[in-house]
VMD Tcl script that draws the C-alpha trace (Angstrom):
set ca {
  {-18.03 8.72 28.93}
  {-18.12 8.00 32.71}
  {-21.18 5.82 32.06}
  {-19.35 3.91 29.35}
  {-16.63 1.84 31.08}
  {-16.07 -0.17 27.88}
  {-15.12 3.03 26.05}
  {-12.58 3.94 28.73}
  {-11.08 0.43 28.68}
  {-11.02 0.43 24.87}
  {-9.18 3.78 24.76}
  {-6.62 2.54 27.31}
  {-6.01 -0.70 25.36}
  {-5.51 1.24 22.11}
  {-3.14 3.69 23.84}
  {-1.07 0.86 25.36}
  {-0.85 -1.17 22.14}
  {-0.03 1.88 20.01}
  {2.71 2.90 22.47}
  {4.19 -0.61 22.35}
  {4.11 -0.48 18.55}
  {5.94 2.88 18.52}
  {8.58 1.45 20.86}
  {9.09 -1.52 18.54}
  {7.74 -4.06 21.04}
  {6.20 -7.05 19.25}
  {2.56 -7.69 20.08}
  {2.29 -10.66 17.73}
  {2.06 -14.05 19.34}
  {3.33 -17.35 18.08}
  {6.22 -19.67 18.80}
  {9.64 -18.34 17.74}
  {11.56 -20.44 15.26}
  {15.27 -20.74 14.62}
  {15.70 -19.70 10.98}
  {19.42 -19.07 10.99}
  {19.76 -21.44 8.06}
  {17.12 -19.83 5.85}
  {18.29 -21.70 2.75}
  {17.53 -25.07 4.33}
  {14.48 -26.80 2.91}
  {11.72 -27.65 5.42}
  {8.35 -29.42 5.33}
  {5.15 -27.84 6.59}
  {1.67 -29.29 6.95}
  {-1.55 -27.30 6.96}
  {-5.12 -26.80 5.77}
  {-5.56 -24.81 2.58}
  {-8.16 -22.07 3.15}
  {-7.45 -19.70 0.27}
  {-5.51 -19.70 -3.01}
  {-4.58 -17.18 -5.71}
  {-3.26 -18.14 -9.12}
  {-1.96 -16.62 -12.33}
  {-0.11 -18.07 -15.29}
  {3.22 -17.84 -13.44}
  {2.69 -18.35 -9.69}
  {0.17 -19.85 -7.30}
  {-0.12 -18.64 -3.69}
  {-1.47 -21.12 -1.13}
  {-2.66 -19.88 2.29}
  {-2.47 -22.44 5.09}
  {-3.99 -22.52 8.58}
  {-3.63 -25.07 11.42}
  {-0.04 -25.24 10.27}
  {2.74 -27.47 11.61}
  {6.48 -27.45 10.93}
  {7.68 -31.08 10.57}
  {11.26 -31.68 11.75}
  {12.82 -35.02 12.73}
  {9.38 -36.69 12.67}
  {8.13 -34.11 15.19}
  {5.41 -31.52 14.61}
  {5.68 -27.93 15.87}
  {2.63 -25.72 15.61}
  {3.35 -22.40 13.87}
  {1.34 -19.42 12.68}
  {-0.44 -19.34 9.32}
  {1.73 -19.58 6.21}
  {1.61 -18.13 2.71}
  {3.30 -20.55 0.31}
  {4.13 -19.53 -3.26}
  {5.09 -21.96 -6.01}
  {5.52 -21.71 -9.78}
  {2.21 -22.79 -11.27}
  {3.96 -25.16 -13.68}
  {5.42 -27.08 -10.70}
  {1.95 -27.98 -9.38}
  {1.24 -31.56 -10.40}
  {-2.32 -31.30 -9.11}
  {-4.26 -28.19 -8.21}
  {-5.47 -28.55 -4.60}
  {-8.90 -27.47 -3.37}
  {-9.70 -25.28 -0.38}
  {-10.08 -27.50 2.68}
  {-7.38 -30.00 1.61}
  {-4.55 -30.86 3.99}
  {-1.23 -30.23 2.23}
  {2.41 -31.16 2.73}
  {4.66 -28.49 1.25}
  {8.43 -28.52 1.00}
  {10.40 -25.32 0.61}
  {12.32 -22.49 2.30}
  {10.51 -20.89 5.23}
  {11.11 -17.19 5.86}
  {9.60 -14.39 7.87}
  {7.59 -11.95 5.80}
  {9.87 -9.04 4.93}
  {9.55 -5.55 6.30}
  {9.42 -2.69 3.77}
  {12.73 -1.15 2.70}
  {11.45 2.37 1.94}
  {9.19 5.00 3.49}
  {5.74 4.75 1.91}
  {6.26 1.19 0.66}
  {3.39 -1.18 1.36}
  {4.03 -2.89 4.70}
  {3.54 -6.48 3.68}
  {4.55 -7.78 7.11}
  {2.04 -5.62 8.96}
  {-0.73 -6.53 6.49}
  {-0.23 -10.27 6.84}
  {0.39 -10.16 10.59}
  {-3.06 -8.58 10.97}
  {-4.40 -11.67 9.17}
  {-2.37 -14.05 11.36}
  {0.04 -14.93 8.59}
  {3.61 -14.77 9.91}
  {5.56 -16.96 7.52}
  {6.34 -17.03 3.82}
  {7.35 -20.27 2.12}
  {9.17 -20.48 -1.21}
  {7.61 -23.79 -2.17}
  {9.38 -26.45 -4.20}
  {6.90 -29.31 -3.94}
  {3.22 -29.59 -2.97}
  {1.53 -32.87 -1.98}
  {-2.15 -33.31 -1.19}
  {-2.15 -35.39 1.99}
  {-5.92 -35.52 2.49}
  {-8.78 -34.07 0.47}
  {-11.64 -32.29 2.27}
  {-9.74 -32.37 5.56}
  {-11.73 -29.32 6.66}
  {-15.27 -29.81 5.33}
  {-16.34 -26.34 6.49}
  {-13.67 -24.65 4.35}
  {-14.47 -27.01 1.44}
  {-18.17 -26.19 1.64}
  {-17.61 -22.41 1.77}
  {-15.17 -22.59 -1.14}
  {-17.54 -24.59 -3.35}
  {-20.46 -22.35 -2.45}
  {-18.39 -19.28 -3.31}
  {-17.42 -20.76 -6.70}
  {-21.06 -21.59 -7.38}
  {-22.11 -18.04 -6.49}
  {-19.39 -16.64 -8.74}
  {-20.82 -18.66 -11.61}
  {-24.34 -17.38 -10.92}
  {-23.12 -13.77 -10.67}
  {-21.42 -14.07 -14.07}
  {-24.67 -15.44 -15.53}
  {-26.96 -12.68 -14.22}
  {-24.67 -9.65 -14.63}
  {-22.51 -8.09 -17.34}
  {-18.82 -8.66 -17.93}
  {-17.99 -5.15 -16.66}
  {-19.95 -5.47 -13.42}
  {-19.48 -9.14 -12.47}
  {-16.12 -8.49 -10.78}
  {-17.61 -5.64 -8.73}
  {-20.53 -7.86 -7.71}
  {-18.12 -10.53 -6.47}
  {-16.18 -7.97 -4.46}
  {-19.32 -6.41 -2.92}
  {-21.23 -9.62 -2.15}
  {-18.46 -12.19 -1.63}
  {-15.40 -10.17 -0.63}
  {-13.56 -11.47 -3.72}
  {-11.56 -8.71 -5.42}
  {-9.43 -11.05 -7.55}
  {-11.77 -10.69 -10.55}
  {-11.96 -6.91 -10.44}
  {-9.78 -5.33 -13.10}
  {-6.88 -3.21 -11.85}
  {-8.16 -0.22 -13.83}
  {-11.57 -0.53 -12.18}
  {-10.05 -0.72 -8.70}
  {-7.97 2.35 -9.46}
  {-11.00 4.31 -10.65}
  {-12.92 3.35 -7.53}
  {-9.99 4.53 -5.43}
  {-9.63 7.86 -7.28}
  {-13.33 8.57 -6.88}
  {-13.50 7.53 -3.18}
  {-15.65 4.48 -3.91}
  {-13.18 1.90 -2.59}
  {-15.58 1.05 0.24}
  {-17.93 -0.29 -2.42}
  {-15.56 -3.11 -3.39}
  {-15.09 -4.55 0.10}
  {-17.51 -6.20 2.47}
  {-17.81 -3.27 4.84}
  {-19.81 -2.53 7.93}
  {-22.35 -0.70 5.80}
  {-22.94 -3.86 3.76}
  {-23.51 -6.06 6.78}
  {-25.72 -3.51 8.52}
  {-27.98 -3.20 5.48}
  {-28.17 -6.97 4.95}
  {-28.53 -7.80 8.65}
  {-31.31 -5.35 9.43}
  {-32.98 -6.09 6.09}
  {-33.05 -9.80 6.97}
  {-34.32 -9.12 10.50}
  {-37.17 -6.92 9.26}
  {-38.05 -9.45 6.55}
  {-38.29 -12.24 9.10}
  {-40.48 -10.12 11.33}
  {-42.78 -9.29 8.41}
  {-43.06 -13.03 7.82}
  {-44.35 -13.23 11.41}
  {-41.30 -15.07 12.70}
  {-41.15 -14.66 16.52}
  {-38.89 -11.87 17.75}
  {-36.36 -14.10 19.47}
  {-36.16 -16.53 16.57}
  {-35.84 -13.71 13.99}
  {-33.06 -12.12 16.05}
  {-31.08 -15.33 16.55}
  {-31.45 -16.34 12.88}
  {-30.27 -12.89 11.76}
  {-27.27 -12.93 14.10}
  {-26.32 -16.49 13.11}
  {-26.52 -15.79 9.39}
  {-24.55 -12.54 9.66}
  {-21.81 -14.36 11.59}
  {-21.69 -17.01 8.87}
  {-21.68 -14.33 6.17}
  {-18.76 -12.57 7.89}
  {-16.79 -15.86 7.96}
  {-17.80 -16.58 4.37}
  {-16.47 -13.23 3.10}
  {-13.11 -13.51 4.84}
  {-13.45 -12.10 8.37}
  {-12.13 -8.65 7.52}
  {-11.86 -6.17 10.38}
  {-14.75 -4.05 9.10}
  {-17.00 -7.11 8.69}
  {-16.17 -8.52 12.13}
  {-16.77 -5.10 13.71}
  {-20.14 -4.83 11.98}
  {-21.17 -8.37 13.01}
  {-20.35 -7.68 16.68}
  {-22.18 -4.35 16.69}
  {-25.16 -5.81 14.81}
  {-25.37 -8.70 17.30}
  {-25.36 -6.25 20.23}
  {-28.00 -4.05 18.57}
  {-30.31 -7.02 17.90}
  {-29.56 -8.36 21.38}
  {-30.67 -5.02 22.86}
  {-33.97 -5.28 20.94}
  {-34.50 -8.85 22.17}
  {-34.00 -8.03 25.86}
  {-35.67 -4.63 25.69}
  {-32.55 -2.63 26.57}
  {-31.19 0.61 25.12}
  {-28.48 0.10 22.52}
  {-25.40 2.24 23.08}
  {-23.43 2.57 19.86}
  {-20.15 3.73 21.43}
  {-20.15 0.88 23.97}
  {-20.80 -1.60 21.17}
  {-17.96 -0.06 19.20}
  {-15.62 -0.32 22.20}
  {-16.54 -3.98 22.75}
  {-15.85 -4.82 19.11}
  {-12.45 -3.08 19.38}
  {-11.58 -5.06 22.51}
  {-12.64 -8.38 20.98}
  {-10.72 -7.79 17.76}
  {-7.53 -6.60 19.49}
  {-7.64 -9.38 22.06}
  {-7.69 -11.86 19.18}
  {-4.90 -10.07 17.28}
  {-3.32 -6.78 18.45}
  {-1.84 -6.27 14.97}
  {-5.25 -5.13 13.71}
  {-4.32 -1.77 15.21}
  {-1.94 -1.07 12.30}
  {-4.39 -2.18 9.60}
  {-5.89 0.61 7.51}
  {-9.22 -1.23 7.07}
  {-9.57 -1.58 10.84}
  {-8.74 2.07 11.49}
  {-10.98 3.43 8.70}
  {-13.92 1.26 9.77}
  {-13.83 2.42 13.37}
  {-13.04 5.99 12.37}
  {-16.14 6.09 10.18}
  {-18.36 4.91 13.04}
  {-16.85 7.48 15.42}
  {-17.41 10.21 12.82}
  {-21.08 9.29 12.39}
  {-21.77 8.77 16.10}
  {-19.89 11.72 17.63}
  {-19.28 14.42 15.01}
  {-22.28 14.02 12.74}
  {-24.85 14.95 15.45}
  {-22.82 18.14 16.09}
  {-22.82 19.04 12.40}
  {-26.26 18.07 11.12}
  {-28.95 20.59 10.59}
  {-32.18 20.52 12.62}
  {-34.12 20.88 9.37}
  {-35.12 17.72 7.57}
  {-32.83 17.74 4.57}
  {-31.74 14.27 3.49}
  {-29.27 15.46 0.85}
  {-27.75 18.06 3.15}
  {-27.48 15.64 6.06}
  {-25.91 12.99 3.82}
  {-23.34 15.60 2.81}
  {-22.68 16.49 6.47}
  {-22.43 12.78 7.32}
  {-19.68 12.40 4.71}
  {-17.95 15.48 6.15}
  {-18.08 13.97 9.66}
  {-16.54 10.68 8.45}
  {-13.86 12.56 6.50}
  {-12.92 14.69 9.51}
  {-12.22 11.65 11.66}
  {-10.60 9.48 9.01}
  {-8.48 12.14 7.27}
  {-5.30 11.42 9.29}
  {-5.88 7.68 8.76}
  {-6.11 8.18 5.00}
  {-2.89 10.19 5.09}
  {-1.24 7.48 7.22}
  {-2.32 4.68 4.86}
  {-2.50 6.20 1.35}
  {-0.73 9.63 1.47}
  {-3.46 11.20 -0.70}
  {-7.17 12.04 -0.62}
  {-9.74 12.00 -3.44}
  {-10.99 15.56 -3.88}
  {-14.41 14.59 -5.20}
  {-15.09 11.89 -2.62}
  {-17.80 13.74 -0.70}
  {-19.74 14.68 -3.84}
  {-19.51 11.13 -5.21}
  {-20.78 9.66 -1.95}
  {-23.88 11.83 -2.11}
  {-25.00 9.40 -4.80}
  {-23.23 6.23 -3.67}
  {-24.34 6.08 -0.02}
  {-28.11 6.19 -0.73}
  {-27.81 3.63 -3.54}
  {-25.42 1.02 -2.14}
  {-28.34 -0.60 -0.27}
  {-30.18 -1.11 -3.57}
  {-27.07 -2.73 -5.04}
  {-26.75 -5.14 -2.11}
  {-30.40 -6.14 -1.88}
  {-30.88 -6.37 -5.64}
  {-27.65 -8.31 -6.11}
  {-28.36 -10.72 -3.25}
  {-31.93 -11.30 -4.44}
  {-30.69 -11.92 -7.97}
  {-28.13 -14.48 -6.77}
  {-30.72 -16.42 -4.74}
  {-33.27 -16.33 -7.58}
  {-30.63 -17.50 -10.11}
  {-30.58 -20.93 -8.45}
  {-34.19 -21.39 -9.60}
  {-34.40 -19.22 -12.71}
  {-31.64 -17.31 -14.50}
  {-34.25 -15.07 -16.12}
  {-35.71 -14.08 -12.76}
  {-32.17 -13.64 -11.37}
  {-31.31 -11.20 -14.18}
  {-34.50 -9.19 -13.61}
  {-33.90 -8.89 -9.87}
  {-30.22 -8.02 -10.35}
  {-30.94 -5.44 -13.07}
  {-31.20 -2.41 -10.70}
  {-27.83 -3.34 -9.18}
  {-26.23 -3.74 -12.63}
  {-27.60 -0.34 -13.67}
  {-26.22 1.40 -10.57}
  {-22.83 -0.33 -10.79}
  {-22.48 0.75 -14.42}
  {-23.17 4.27 -13.26}
  {-20.48 3.88 -10.57}
  {-18.03 2.89 -13.31}
  {-18.98 5.91 -15.41}
  {-18.49 8.20 -12.42}
  {-15.05 6.67 -11.87}
  {-14.14 7.21 -15.53}
  {-15.22 10.86 -15.40}
  {-13.30 11.50 -12.15}
  {-10.16 9.90 -13.60}
  {-10.31 12.22 -16.59}
  {-10.27 15.29 -14.33}
  {-6.74 16.65 -13.75}
  {-5.65 16.55 -10.12}
  {-8.58 14.39 -9.03}
  {-6.59 13.48 -5.94}
  {-4.53 15.63 -3.63}
  {-1.19 14.19 -2.51}
  {-0.95 14.99 1.19}
  {2.16 13.09 2.23}
  {2.33 11.05 5.39}
  {1.11 12.48 8.67}
  {3.40 12.76 11.68}
  {2.21 11.65 15.10}
  {2.62 15.22 16.38}
  {0.37 16.71 13.66}
  {-2.23 13.96 14.12}
  {-2.38 14.59 17.89}
  {-2.78 18.36 17.39}
  {-5.47 17.74 14.77}
  {-7.53 15.38 16.93}
  {-7.03 17.74 19.86}
  {-8.62 20.59 17.87}
  {-11.49 18.32 16.79}
  {-12.11 17.17 20.36}
  {-12.00 20.75 21.62}
  {-14.48 21.90 18.96}
  {-16.76 18.98 19.72}
  {-16.71 19.80 23.46}
  {-17.45 23.49 22.87}
  {-20.20 22.61 20.37}
  {-21.81 20.45 23.03}
  {-21.87 23.43 25.39}
  {-23.12 25.89 22.77}
  {-24.47 25.44 19.25}
  {-23.16 28.90 18.41}
  {-19.58 27.60 18.09}
  {-18.90 28.08 14.34}
  {-18.14 25.14 12.06}
  {-15.35 27.20 10.54}
  {-13.24 26.14 13.54}
  {-12.89 22.76 11.86}
  {-11.13 24.38 8.90}
  {-8.25 25.29 11.22}
  {-7.77 21.63 12.11}
  {-7.74 20.60 8.43}
  {-5.23 23.34 7.56}
  {-2.91 22.22 10.39}
  {-3.06 18.68 9.03}
  {-2.77 19.27 5.30}
  {-0.26 22.11 5.18}
  {2.75 21.45 7.40}
  {5.65 23.90 7.56}
  {7.99 22.89 4.68}
  {11.50 21.75 5.48}
  {14.34 23.88 4.15}
  {17.00 21.17 4.26}
  {18.46 19.39 1.26}
  {17.87 15.63 1.42}
  {19.03 12.87 -0.89}
  {17.38 9.47 -0.48}
  {18.83 6.36 -2.11}
  {15.82 4.07 -2.38}
  {15.93 0.32 -1.92}
  {14.80 -0.84 -5.37}
  {16.52 -4.22 -5.32}
  {18.97 -4.76 -8.18}
  {18.79 -1.29 -9.62}
  {19.20 2.41 -8.88}
  {17.02 5.27 -7.74}
  {17.91 8.45 -5.86}
  {15.54 11.29 -4.91}
  {16.86 14.82 -4.31}
  {14.61 17.13 -2.25}
  {15.17 20.76 -1.44}
  {12.09 22.59 -0.26}
  {9.89 22.67 -3.39}
  {12.53 21.33 -5.79}
  {12.56 17.57 -6.47}
  {14.78 15.60 -8.84}
  {15.17 11.88 -9.48}
  {18.31 10.18 -10.67}
  {17.40 6.86 -12.30}
  {14.58 4.59 -11.21}
  {14.55 0.94 -12.13}
  {15.11 -2.65 -11.02}
  {15.82 -6.01 -12.58}
  {14.46 -8.11 -9.71}
  {11.59 -6.11 -8.19}
  {8.34 -6.26 -10.13}
  {6.55 -2.94 -10.77}
  {9.23 -1.01 -8.91}
  {7.85 2.35 -10.06}
  {4.31 1.52 -8.97}
  {5.11 -0.11 -5.64}
  {8.29 1.58 -4.42}
  {9.13 4.84 -6.20}
  {5.64 6.37 -6.51}
  {4.65 5.46 -2.92}
  {7.81 7.16 -1.63}
  {7.01 10.32 -3.60}
  {3.46 10.33 -2.23}
  {4.69 9.60 1.30}
  {7.01 12.59 1.05}
  {4.16 14.85 -0.10}
  {5.77 15.34 -3.53}
  {3.24 16.52 -6.09}
  {5.68 17.70 -8.77}
  {8.97 16.18 -9.89}
  {10.98 18.96 -11.49}
  {13.35 16.69 -13.34}
  {14.46 13.10 -13.86}
  {18.00 12.23 -14.92}
  {18.34 8.85 -16.63}
  {21.96 7.72 -16.61}
  {21.49 5.16 -19.40}
  {18.59 3.17 -20.88}
  {19.09 -0.20 -19.12}
  {15.97 -1.63 -17.43}
  {17.48 -1.63 -13.95}
  {17.74 2.17 -14.23}
  {14.64 3.16 -16.20}
  {11.73 0.68 -16.01}
  {10.32 2.26 -12.85}
  {10.46 5.70 -14.49}
  {8.63 4.33 -17.52}
  {5.88 3.16 -15.15}
  {5.66 6.68 -13.71}
  {5.34 8.18 -17.20}
  {2.56 5.71 -18.05}
  {0.70 6.41 -14.80}
  {0.88 10.17 -15.40}
  {-0.20 9.81 -19.04}
  {-3.20 7.65 -18.06}
  {-4.05 10.02 -15.19}
  {-3.69 7.22 -12.67}
  {-1.88 9.65 -10.38}
  {-1.96 13.40 -9.83}
  {1.86 13.50 -9.83}
  {3.44 15.89 -12.35}
  {6.81 15.43 -14.05}
  {8.27 18.52 -15.67}
  {11.49 17.46 -17.43}
  {13.49 14.33 -18.24}
  {17.24 14.57 -18.97}
  {18.59 11.97 -21.38}
  {21.97 11.41 -23.02}
  {22.19 10.31 -26.63}
  {23.79 6.98 -27.43}
  {23.90 5.41 -30.89}
  {23.89 1.86 -29.52}
  {20.62 2.47 -27.60}
  {19.11 5.10 -29.90}
  {15.84 3.23 -30.42}
  {15.26 2.75 -26.68}
  {16.14 6.39 -25.90}
  {13.63 7.57 -28.52}
  {11.01 5.27 -26.99}
  {11.59 6.80 -23.54}
  {11.39 10.30 -25.02}
  {8.02 9.57 -26.65}
  {6.67 8.08 -23.44}
  {7.80 11.16 -21.52}
  {6.12 13.50 -24.01}
  {2.82 11.61 -23.67}
  {3.07 12.30 -19.94}
  {3.41 16.04 -20.69}
  {7.11 16.01 -19.88}
  {9.77 18.14 -21.59}
  {12.73 16.15 -22.97}
  {16.26 17.52 -22.80}
  {19.52 15.92 -23.93}
  {22.68 16.53 -21.91}
  {26.35 15.59 -22.08}
  {29.63 16.56 -20.48}
  {29.62 20.20 -19.38}
  {25.85 20.61 -18.99}
  {24.79 22.31 -15.75}
  {21.56 22.72 -13.84}
  {21.76 25.59 -11.35}
  {19.18 26.15 -8.62}
  {19.21 28.47 -5.62}
  {20.26 25.84 -3.11}
  {22.21 23.39 -5.30}
  {23.62 22.65 -8.72}
  {24.04 19.54 -10.83}
  {26.87 19.21 -13.35}
  {27.22 16.49 -15.97}
  {30.78 15.05 -16.14}
  {30.02 12.33 -18.68}
  {29.32 11.20 -21.42}
  {31.41 13.28 -23.81}
  {29.98 11.84 -27.04}
  {27.27 9.54 -28.39}
  {29.44 6.55 -29.17}
  {30.40 3.66 -26.96}
  {28.66 0.94 -24.98}
  {25.61 1.89 -22.91}
  {27.18 1.40 -19.46}
  {30.32 3.22 -20.57}
  {28.23 6.16 -21.70}
  {26.39 6.51 -18.39}
  {25.59 9.99 -17.19}
  {27.94 10.92 -14.36}
  {26.45 13.74 -12.29}
  {28.09 15.88 -9.63}
  {25.56 17.26 -7.16}
  {26.72 20.15 -4.95}
  {25.36 22.36 -2.17}
  {27.28 24.63 0.17}
  {27.86 21.73 2.55}
  {27.49 18.57 0.48}
  {28.81 17.05 -2.74}
  {27.59 13.73 -4.13}
  {28.85 11.92 -7.23}
  {26.28 9.81 -9.10}
  {28.03 7.36 -11.40}
  {25.38 5.20 -13.09}
  {26.98 2.02 -14.45}
  {30.13 3.64 -15.81}
  {33.01 1.30 -16.57}
  {36.73 1.67 -17.08}
  {36.89 4.25 -19.91}
  {34.24 6.43 -18.31}
  {35.90 6.04 -14.93}
  {39.28 7.13 -16.35}
  {37.72 10.23 -17.93}
  {35.94 11.20 -14.69}
  {39.12 10.52 -12.68}
  {41.00 12.97 -14.88}
  {38.37 15.67 -14.33}
  {38.34 15.15 -10.56}
  {42.13 15.42 -10.43}
  {42.00 18.68 -12.39}
  {39.36 20.12 -10.03}
  {41.22 19.13 -6.90}
  {37.96 18.91 -4.99}
  {36.82 16.19 -2.63}
  {33.53 14.34 -2.90}
  {31.58 13.74 0.31}
  {29.47 10.81 -0.87}
  {30.02 8.43 -3.77}
  {27.22 6.43 -5.36}
  {29.44 3.43 -6.13}
  {29.41 2.60 -9.87}
  {27.63 -0.42 -11.33}
  {26.02 -1.63 -8.08}
  {29.41 -2.50 -6.61}
  {30.70 -4.77 -9.40}
  {34.14 -6.39 -9.28}
  {35.79 -4.00 -11.72}
  {34.13 -0.78 -10.61}
  {35.71 2.01 -8.54}
  {39.40 1.36 -9.13}
  {42.07 2.76 -6.80}
  {42.88 5.80 -8.94}
  {39.22 6.80 -9.15}
  {38.68 6.41 -5.40}
  {41.75 8.51 -4.67}
  {40.62 11.27 -7.03}
  {37.09 11.30 -5.55}
  {38.31 11.30 -1.95}
  {34.88 10.25 -0.68}
  {34.50 9.05 2.88}
  {31.16 7.32 2.31}
  {30.05 4.98 -0.47}
  {26.43 4.03 -1.23}
  {25.83 0.73 -3.00}
  {22.44 -0.07 -4.52}
  {21.86 -3.74 -5.29}
  {19.46 -6.62 -4.70}
  {19.55 -9.50 -2.25}
  {21.13 -12.68 -3.57}
  {21.67 -11.19 -7.03}
  {23.35 -13.42 -9.61}
  {26.15 -10.87 -10.24}
  {27.63 -11.17 -6.77}
  {27.12 -7.45 -6.05}
  {28.64 -5.92 -4.03}
  {31.77 -7.84 -4.96}
  {34.22 -8.65 -2.16}
  {37.16 -7.22 -4.15}
  {35.33 -3.90 -4.47}
  {34.58 -3.90 -0.75}
  {38.24 -4.56 -0.01}
  {39.24 -1.53 -2.11}
  {36.76 0.64 -0.22}
  {38.11 -0.63 3.08}
  {41.68 0.02 2.00}
  {40.80 3.63 1.12}
  {38.98 3.99 4.45}
  {35.66 4.55 2.78}
  {32.65 3.45 4.81}
  {30.03 1.76 2.69}
  {26.31 1.18 3.09}
  {24.17 -1.19 1.00}
  {20.48 -0.49 0.33}
  {19.43 -4.13 0.60}
  {20.80 -4.20 4.16}
  {19.86 -0.70 5.32}
  {16.79 -0.01 3.23}
  {16.42 3.56 2.01}
  {19.50 5.62 2.90}
  {18.96 9.35 3.41}
  {21.65 12.02 3.43}
  {20.61 15.34 5.02}
  {22.83 18.30 4.15}
  {23.89 20.70 6.89}
  {26.89 21.99 8.77}
  {27.29 18.35 9.71}
  {25.88 16.06 7.05}
  {23.72 13.30 8.53}
  {23.04 9.76 7.40}
  {19.84 7.96 8.35}
  {18.64 4.46 7.50}
  {15.11 3.13 7.08}
  {16.14 -0.28 8.39}
  {17.78 0.18 11.75}
}
mol new
graphics top color blue
foreach p $ca { graphics top sphere $p radius 0.5 }
foreach p [lrange $ca 0 end-1] q [lrange $ca 1 end] { graphics top cylinder $p $q radius 0.2 }
display resetview
């Protein structure tokens, strides 16, 4: 290391930037803007470099962007503009200069633990602003001829790929060769993820290394002079990296490939770790936010695993299969905490799958690239050359299908704490150091590190988390190994179960949900749970759901039966409860206070649940209205017991939580779950005034994000958004 100053500098830069990130210090550049009036319409100007469309919305990505105010231009960071597709009078082309009018906002931070960090993702790609577009005008066509050329070439290559491959494999080809995942079916992407083949559908360092060195060797065999072959190879790989989107892995590979070829040209020894450190420094100097990007971390982690740990693991005997296996182990050891940080789960069959994938991915790349080039001259020849790649990709898809059919194909790990990650890497570093001194140090020492990482000491505290699901409800009760959900739906957040509820469960290391209570069958309380049932039934997740608790209602009988059937397909037991039903566990109990019968309007017949531990009582009220509220008020008065926390009924509507009910409950804290700018005016100012009058402090999920109550001698509240 002392002979590698770049490595030392790289480590220091990473340490400094990571520390700043932990302290909440922004490392993202750009000119600050005054957006106090976020509803005010503005005009921006920029070059379109990427677009995504469906039947409803079109997203336009702009670079070289200016904010136009009072006839003055102010340069700002890249912008993602979204407009309803029907509002586009003319579809622009990549490379066009556009004028777009709309509301400019900062990209939102996530509201829940485990939720995809959209802000961090786009910041790493130099996109800081989001524009709700109202009008799009093409100011100048082909304003950036380079972007226009790359876009047209990409579309032409897409056409050729579709002509020389099959319908099932064309999307994968586009992802592997062009970095375009938009045409890959969601089911296919999921299968690739479950079987640890996700690296096959991105332009990774492996891809560029194979193509770059393949090109260099081909040029040399054609008797191209060394210097010319090297410079051509470097130039084309740089262009290919730009062409495929400049992802962190691709840029890293281009830099390292350039240094490796450069070393050959000047007759110097190539040092892999120094090249790695230089690529880190170059990437982070351009944009420090790469440090939080999973692709960046996994790419560099894989190289470190192969360069440092693999030599310590591999056998002296020539055994290609065995050494490939050990290479996969080395990569996994280094990237395991990163996978837990980014995805909260690991594919259990990943190493075995990669024994086949790693040796064959080169064939896919070379065959696919050769087929594409040949297709410009002869489609028949293109199909013949691409046939080996098509055959292998079909086999990849079959592997993914088989893996998906296996129960528990993935292991939900939960997120990794900084403390556990540091201890883990400390053990790895110690083992590596000792192994360097003596080959007799057993490999079993690595198992200790993995155990420390994967099996943390379980918490014994009861926690209730009210998730930010927009205009809807979802609460998660955790007590050691017992987990229950109360509702899970939203009327304004798309795929709330897939993108908010399930990620939180994975983040928390929850592998089994013991029960789900559904207060009533309105979409803003159940559609996310329906998504969970479907995912479990299709084996898209290894999550298990044991029981769902429903309440019968004649008005919504058909919908309740539909939910019950969906739950049964997911292997879930269905139970029906009403007033008086109790669920007793060692550390807590849940009692149903309502509904009393099957008649009445759906909201009125909401399940009302009283959750109690030795130190905490929480009243979950669904969307109950006046009649239900009166009935619950009467019960609370009879019990003469005080509630600690009230989940305010009906998202804080005007007529919810009347004075008599609030007095009977006696809660000191109210939790309101609703969406930003909802059309109902929730939480209503009259409701908030009643809470204030009764000296009840209230917290709203849209403002605070996920709100967690931790039971103890002194109950604690914590908020995801500070």
